[in-house]
N, C-alpha and C positions, 0 to 999 in steps of 0.2 A: 612481511618482510621491504615487500620493496611499501608498501602502505608509512609505512615508521621514515623509510630511508626518503618518501616524499615531504613526507610531514618537518621532516627536519632539514629538510633544504626550504619549506615555507620560513620554519623557524631563523634560518641561517640568514638570508634574505631580509627578517622582517629586521633579525641584528646590524644587517649591516646598515638598512634609513637612518637617519638620523631622524629618531624618535620621542618627542620628547615626552615627559612624563603625562599630562593629558594626551596626546595621541597616542600612546599605549592604552590608556585608560579607553578612552572611547569608543578601541577598536575592540579591546579584549568584555565592555561590555553589547557592544552591539554581537558581538559569536555569543558572549552569557546567554542576551535574549532573546537568540535566533536558538539554538539548543529547548533552553524551555518550549519555543513554543512547537520546535518541531514534536520533543520528548510528550507534550502532549497530546500531539496532535496521533500520535503514532506510541503508544505507551509500550519502552523496551518486554519482549517476551524473557523472561533470565528458564533459558534451560532449566530443568530436575535432573540433580543427582539421581543416579539409576543405583537404589540400592541393591547390594548382594545378597542371597537368601540367609546369611549369616545375620545382616543387617536387620534382614524384616525380622527372622526370628526374633531378633533379643526386642528389636523396638511392637512387637506384640508381645511378650514374655512381661518388658515391664510396665503395660498398663493392667495384663491378665492381674483380675482381683481386686482391680483400684476401689473398688463401691464395695470391699468385704466385709470394713469395719462400717460403711456411711449412712446414718440412716434414712438420710433419702431414696439409699437406693433402695429401701422394702418397699416404700412409697412407691417408686418408677416400674415396677414390680406387681406391685400392682392395677396401675392404671391399665400396667400390657396386659395385666388379665382378665382385668375388667372390657376393655375394645376391643377384644379376642372373638369374635362370633360363636356361635356353634357351629357344624358343620349342615346341621339342616336347616339355619338362615337363610330366608328366602327374601330379595332385592325388591322393591318395592321404587313402582317411581315418583319424586315428588312432583307433581301440576301444579305452574300456580297459576292459572285460570282453573275458576272452573264448569263444566261445558253445564248450561241450563237451559 
């Protein structure tokens, strides 16, 4: 509230001055450039809306089964199966330099 009142006071002050159109344009351009520079330096972080449990469930179920009739879905599942290693799989380190 106080910030709004202060900004309105600044705006009223500017209106009370006899500024030409060129003066107003100059002021607006400089303020705009300053804002752009500040936004580049520190991007605005927008807070994420917290979803209710009901909204989370609706979002989850809206995509459930999304790949059911998609032909690429079978390819993805097969790639996952191939990529999985059996429990007996032993990792071996690969050395870039061989000992001589």
